[in-house]
VEXDREN-2710 file (C-alpha; in Angstrom, 1 decimal):
% VEXDREN-2710
k/r/px/py/pz
1/MET/-27.9/34.0/-8.1
2/ASN/-26.7/30.8/-9.9
3/LEU/-27.7/27.9/-7.7
4/ARG/-26.8/24.9/-9.8
5/PRO/-23.4/24.6/-7.9
6/LEU/-25.5/23.8/-4.8
7/PHE/-24.9/20.1/-5.6
8/PHE/-21.3/20.6/-4.7
9/VAL/-22.5/21.0/-1.2
10/ALA/-23.0/17.3/-1.4
11/THR/-19.3/16.9/-2.1
12/LEU/-18.3/17.6/1.5
13/PHE/-15.7/14.9/1.0
14/ILE/-13.4/12.5/2.1
15/LEU/-11.8/11.6/5.4
16/ALA/-10.6/8.3/6.5
17/SER/-10.9/6.2/9.5
18/CYS/-8.5/4.6/12.0
19/ALA/-5.5/2.9/10.5
20/THR/-2.2/1.3/11.5
21/SER/0.4/3.9/12.5
22/ARG/4.1/4.3/12.5
23/LYS/4.7/0.9/10.8
24/VAL/6.1/2.4/7.6
25/GLN/9.2/3.1/9.6
26/VAL/10.1/-0.5/9.0
27/ILE/11.3/0.5/5.6
28/GLN/13.9/2.9/6.9
29/ASP/14.8/0.6/9.8
30/ALA/15.5/-2.4/7.6
31/LEU/17.5/-0.5/5.1
32/SER/19.7/1.1/7.8
33/LYS/21.3/-2.2/8.7
34/LYS/24.9/-2.6/7.6
35/ASP/25.1/-6.4/7.2
36/THR/26.4/-6.6/3.6
37/VAL/26.0/-10.4/3.5
38/ASN/22.2/-10.1/4.2
39/VAL/21.6/-6.9/2.4
40/GLN/19.7/-8.5/-0.5
41/VAL/17.6/-10.6/1.9
42/ILE/16.8/-7.5/3.9
43/ALA/15.9/-5.6/0.8
44/GLU/13.5/-8.3/-0.3
45/LYS/12.0/-8.7/3.1
46/THR/11.5/-5.0/3.5
47/LYS/9.8/-4.8/0.1
48/VAL/7.3/-7.5/1.1
49/ASP/6.8/-6.2/4.7
50/SER/6.3/-2.5/3.6
51/GLY/3.9/-3.5/0.8
52/GLU/1.8/-5.5/3.3
53/ILE/1.8/-2.6/5.8
54/VAL/0.5/-0.2/3.1
55/ARG/-2.2/-2.7/2.1
56/GLN/-3.3/-3.0/5.7
57/ILE/-3.5/0.8/6.1
58/VAL/-5.4/1.3/2.8
59/ASN/-7.8/-1.6/3.6
60/LYS/-8.8/0.0/6.9
61/ILE/-9.3/3.4/5.2
62/ALA/-11.5/1.8/2.5
63/THR/-13.6/-0.4/4.8
64/ALA/-13.9/1.4/8.2
65/LYS/-16.7/3.9/7.6
66/LEU/-18.3/6.4/10.0
67/SER/-21.5/4.7/11.1
68/PHE/-24.4/6.9/11.8
69/ASN/-28.2/7.2/11.6
70/THR/-28.7/10.9/11.1
71/MET/-26.6/13.9/10.5
72/ASN/-27.2/17.7/10.7
73/ALA/-24.8/20.3/9.4
74/HIS/-24.6/24.1/9.0
75/VAL/-22.1/24.9/6.2
76/LYS/-20.5/28.0/4.8
77/LEU/-19.7/27.5/1.1
78/ASP/-17.7/29.7/-1.2
79/TYR/-17.4/28.8/-4.9
80/GLU/-15.7/30.2/-8.0
81/THR/-16.0/29.3/-11.7
82/VAL/-14.4/30.8/-14.8
83/ASN/-17.4/33.1/-15.1
84/ASN/-18.5/34.0/-11.6
85/SER/-18.3/33.4/-7.8
86/ASP/-20.6/33.5/-4.9
87/ALA/-21.1/32.5/-1.3
88/PHE/-23.9/30.5/0.3
89/ILE/-25.0/29.1/3.7
90/ALA/-26.3/25.6/3.4
91/ASN/-28.2/23.6/6.0
92/ILE/-28.0/19.8/5.5
93/SER/-29.8/16.9/7.1
94/ILE/-29.3/13.2/6.2
95/ASP/-31.7/10.4/7.1
96/ARG/-29.2/7.6/6.3
97/GLY/-30.2/5.5/3.3
98/LYS/-33.4/7.5/2.7
99/ALA/-32.9/11.2/1.9
100/ILE/-30.5/14.1/2.0
101/TYR/-32.2/17.5/2.7
102/ILE/-30.4/20.7/1.6
103/THR/-31.5/24.3/2.1
104/VAL/-29.4/27.1/0.5
105/ARG/-29.5/30.7/1.7
106/GLY/-28.0/33.6/-0.2
107/ALA/-27.7/37.3/0.6
108/MET/-29.7/38.6/3.6
109/GLY/-30.5/35.0/4.6
110/VAL/-33.1/34.6/1.8
111/ILE/-33.7/30.9/0.9
112/GLY/-32.9/30.5/-2.8
113/LEU/-33.3/26.7/-3.1
114/LYS/-34.4/23.6/-1.3
115/ALA/-33.5/20.1/-2.5
116/ILE/-34.3/16.6/-1.5
117/ILE/-32.1/13.9/-2.8
118/THR/-33.2/10.3/-2.6
119/LYS/-31.9/7.0/-4.1
120/ASP/-33.6/7.6/-7.4
121/SER/-34.5/11.3/-7.7
122/VAL/-33.7/15.0/-7.0
123/MET/-36.6/17.3/-6.1
124/LEU/-35.8/21.1/-6.3
125/PHE/-38.0/23.8/-4.9
126/TYR/-37.3/27.5/-5.7
127/PRO/-39.3/29.4/-3.1
128/LEU/-39.0/32.9/-4.7
129/LYS/-40.4/31.6/-8.0
130/LYS/-42.6/29.0/-6.4
131/LYS/-41.3/26.5/-8.9
132/VAL/-40.7/22.7/-8.3
133/GLU/-38.5/20.6/-10.5
134/LEU/-38.3/16.8/-10.2
135/ARG/-35.3/15.1/-11.9
136/PRO/-33.7/11.7/-11.8
137/LEU/-30.6/11.2/-9.7
138/SER/-28.5/11.1/-12.8
139/TYR/-29.1/14.9/-13.0
140/ILE/-26.4/15.3/-10.3
141/GLN/-24.0/13.3/-12.5
142/GLU/-24.8/15.6/-15.4
143/VAL/-24.1/18.7/-13.4
144/ILE/-20.9/17.5/-11.6
145/LYS/-19.6/15.3/-14.4
146/ILE/-18.7/12.6/-11.9
147/PRO/-20.8/9.4/-11.5
148/PHE/-22.1/9.8/-8.0
149/THR/-24.6/7.4/-6.6
150/TYR/-26.8/8.2/-3.6
151/ASN/-24.6/6.2/-1.3
152/THR/-21.5/8.0/-2.7
153/LEU/-23.1/11.3/-1.9
154/GLU/-23.8/10.3/1.7
155/ASP/-20.2/9.0/2.0
156/LEU/-18.8/12.3/0.7
157/ILE/-20.8/14.4/3.1
158/VAL/-19.9/12.4/6.2
159/GLY/-16.3/11.9/5.1
160/ASN/-16.2/8.3/4.2
161/PRO/-13.8/7.1/1.4
162/ILE/-15.1/7.0/-2.2
163/PHE/-14.1/5.2/-5.4
164/MET/-11.8/2.9/-3.5
165/GLU/-13.9/-0.3/-4.0
166/ASP/-11.9/-2.9/-6.0
167/ALA/-9.0/-0.4/-6.4
168/SER/-5.6/-1.9/-6.6
169/ILE/-2.5/-0.3/-5.1
170/VAL/0.0/0.6/-7.8
171/THR/2.5/2.9/-6.1
172/TYR/3.4/4.1/-2.6
173/LYS/6.0/6.3/-1.1
174/MET/6.9/8.4/1.9
175/ASN/6.9/12.2/1.2
176/ALA/7.8/14.6/4.0
177/ASN/6.9/11.8/6.5
178/LYS/3.5/11.3/5.0
179/LEU/2.4/8.2/3.2
180/GLN/1.2/8.7/-0.4
181/VAL/-0.6/5.8/-2.1
182/GLY/-1.6/5.6/-5.7
183/MET/-4.5/3.2/-6.7
184/ALA/-6.3/2.2/-9.9
185/GLY/-10.0/1.4/-9.9
186/LYS/-12.7/0.8/-12.5
187/LEU/-13.4/4.5/-13.1
188/PHE/-10.6/6.6/-11.5
189/LYS/-7.0/6.6/-10.5
190/ASN/-6.9/7.6/-6.9
191/LEU/-4.0/9.3/-5.1
192/ILE/-4.3/9.8/-1.4
193/THR/-2.0/11.5/1.1
194/LEU/-2.3/10.5/4.8
195/SER/-1.3/12.3/8.0
196/GLU/1.9/11.2/9.7
197/ASP/0.0/8.9/12.1
198/ASN/-2.0/7.4/9.1
199/VAL/-5.4/8.1/10.6
200/LYS/-6.5/11.1/8.5
201/VAL/-6.7/11.6/4.8
202/LEU/-5.2/15.1/4.0
203/HIS/-5.5/15.0/0.3
204/LEU/-7.3/13.1/-2.4
205/LYS/-6.9/13.3/-6.2
206/LEU/-9.2/11.5/-8.6
207/ASP/-8.2/11.2/-12.3
208/ASP/-10.4/9.5/-14.8
209/ILE/-9.2/6.2/-16.2
210/ASP/-10.7/7.2/-19.5
211/ILE/-8.4/10.1/-20.7
212/ASN/-11.1/11.2/-23.1
213/GLN/-13.4/12.2/-20.2
214/HIS/-10.8/14.7/-18.8
215/ARG/-12.4/14.5/-15.4
216/THR/-10.4/15.3/-12.2
217/CYS/-11.4/16.0/-8.6
218/ASP/-8.9/17.4/-6.2
219/ILE/-9.7/17.6/-2.5
220/THR/-7.8/19.0/0.5
221/TYR/-9.0/18.2/4.1
222/SER/-8.1/20.1/7.2
223/ASN/-9.2/20.9/10.8
224/HIS/-10.1/17.3/11.7
225/ASN/-12.2/16.6/14.8
226/ALA/-12.9/13.2/16.4
227/VAL/-16.4/12.0/15.6
228/LEU/-17.8/8.6/16.4
229/GLN/-14.3/7.1/16.5
230/ASN/-13.4/8.6/13.2
231/GLN/-11.6/11.8/12.1
232/PHE/-14.0/14.3/10.5
233/PRO/-12.6/17.2/8.4
234/THR/-14.6/20.4/9.0
235/ASN/-12.7/22.4/6.3
236/ARG/-12.4/21.2/2.7
237/ASP/-11.1/22.8/-0.5
238/ILE/-12.4/21.1/-3.6
239/ALA/-11.5/21.6/-7.3
240/ILE/-13.4/19.8/-10.0
241/ALA/-12.5/20.0/-13.6
242/SER/-14.1/18.5/-16.7
243/GLN/-15.2/20.7/-19.6
244/SER/-15.1/23.6/-17.1
245/ARG/-13.6/24.2/-13.6
246/LEU/-15.2/24.7/-10.2
247/GLU/-13.4/25.6/-7.0
248/ILE/-15.1/25.3/-3.6
249/HIS/-14.1/26.3/-0.1
250/MET/-16.3/24.7/2.6
251/GLU/-16.4/25.2/6.3
252/MET/-18.7/23.3/8.7
253/LYS/-19.7/25.8/11.3
254/ASP/-21.9/23.3/13.2
255/TYR/-22.7/19.6/12.9
256/SER/-24.2/16.7/14.9
257/PHE/-24.7/13.0/14.4
258/ASN/-27.5/10.7/15.6
259/GLU/-29.8/13.4/16.7
260/PRO/-33.3/14.2/15.4
261/LEU/-33.3/15.7/11.9
262/LYS/-33.0/19.5/12.2
263/TYR/-33.3/20.7/8.6
264/ASN/-35.7/18.3/7.0
265/PHE/-38.8/19.7/5.2
266/VAL/-41.6/18.9/2.8
267/ILE/-41.6/20.4/-0.7
268/PRO/-45.1/21.7/-1.6
269/LYS/-47.0/19.9/-4.3
270/SER/-48.2/23.2/-5.9
271/GLY/-46.1/25.1/-8.3
272/LYS/-44.5/24.4/-11.7
273/ARG/-42.9/21.0/-12.2
274/ARG/-40.3/20.0/-14.7
END
């Protein structure tokens, strides 16, 4: 059983927070006026007003994050690569700012891997082989080909926005009554699609600014539930492409916030270390 894609469990991705709703209708309302004398003034005012509205919506998505102390989640994960496919059950606990605990079970409920991710390291334990590996956090970046930090991983799992820091809005439009916003940041171009009420992120697409990297990450979110005054997507479809391609379907079967850690553990000191 190939367990390296475990780390995509950590990409339990993006969902946004509360945002201003219904205001983009200002665009259509202003343009519907028939006053030919003021049509140019209206057009300019609409352009300014709509741009400010979009900025307000995006700023709230980027800055309003789900605030928590602990998280526990029971996750069903299916993945497919060019060469193979498999299904896992993953149990995840997060002690915010300190550690992410992941236990992966394969067929017949057998534990194939345990992992503890901290701010500077990744510790892997393979119970069947009684083998322990200690790697730097950069190992995750090498596997996924996307520059995740520890904080980015936490944000991904709980559904907070990522790679929106210092990003500038370059385009926006209405598509089927849904707002689409294109942004450019230091590392990625970021295209997000919001729900009609502008409170949920339905789709996110990251494209590398450096075209030589050929990195893309495409995420679709669904089945949102209200959690701690935010919208939390329990189903996610993720496609990551670089030199190869990985597709993931994730379903959160059970989750809780701000309760005692349920799936934390201690990795034994004995065994082989790498």
